[in-house]
N, C-alpha and C positions, 0 to 999 in steps of 0.2 A: 049517192050511195051512202048508206049509214054503216057505222062501225059498232061492234059490240065487244066489250072487254070483260074478262073474268079471270079468277085465280083458281088454280087447282093444286092439290098436293100430289106427290108422286112417290110411291113406295118402289124401291129399286128391284131389279131382277136378281133373283138368287137361284141356286140350283133347285131348291124346293119349288120355287115359283115356276121354273121351266117345266118340271115334271107335272105339276098340277095343271098348268096351262095346256099341255098336250092332252090330258084327260078331258079337260073342259072343252077344248076345240073338237075333239073326237066325238064327244057326246052331242054337241051342237050340230056337227056335220051329219051324224046319224039320226038327228031329230029325236033324241031321247033325253030325258032329264039326267043331269049329272048327279052323282052321289051327293047326299046331303052335305058332307064335309067339304067337298069341292065347291058346291053351290054357295055355301056360307063363306068360304074363303074369298071368293070373287064377288058375288052379287051383294052380300051384306057389307062388304068392306069397300067396294068401289068397282070400277070398270076395268077389266083386263085389257092390256095392250102389250105390244112387243117391248116397250120400254119399262114396263112394270104395271102397278095397279094405280089407276087414276082415282084419287080420292076427292070427293066434294068437301071443301072446307066450310065449316059452319060460320055463321055470322059473327060469333064471338072471336073467331080467328082472323077474319078479314073484315076490316072496316072500310067502307067506301065513303068518301066525302067529295063534295063538289065546290069549286070556286067559280061561281057564275061570272064574276067580274073579268076573269081571264080565260073562260071557256076551258077549264081543266077539271079532270077527275083525279082523285088520289086513292090509292089502295094501301092501307097500312096492314101489314101481316104481323101478328103477334107470334113470333117464333116459339115462345115458351108454351103456346097452346096448340101446337101442331099435333095431330094424332100420332100415336105410337107407330114407329116404322117409317114415317114420312121423312125423306131425306132431301127432297127437292121441292121447290115451289115454282110452278109454271104460270106465267102470265099469258093468257090466250087472247089474241085479237082477231076477231072474225069480221069479215066484210064481204 
């Protein structure tokens, strides 16, 4: 079995987020396009989830390096380059 690791940013849940998420989910449930403002808030910024907005971090934010001698991978996250509003960094390990 192989393992895949990556890093995500997370924008936290706010009252504004909760209201917009309800609109977004309702539109998806009804199979209609959400209003442009709602679509941009979620789809242009990241992926909505119950914990906030998951943001893909760009390569200049997360640097991956490998040490083949010890079978290790390293992820360096430059906190000064996190997108605006991101308050958490999530390390995801899939297998």
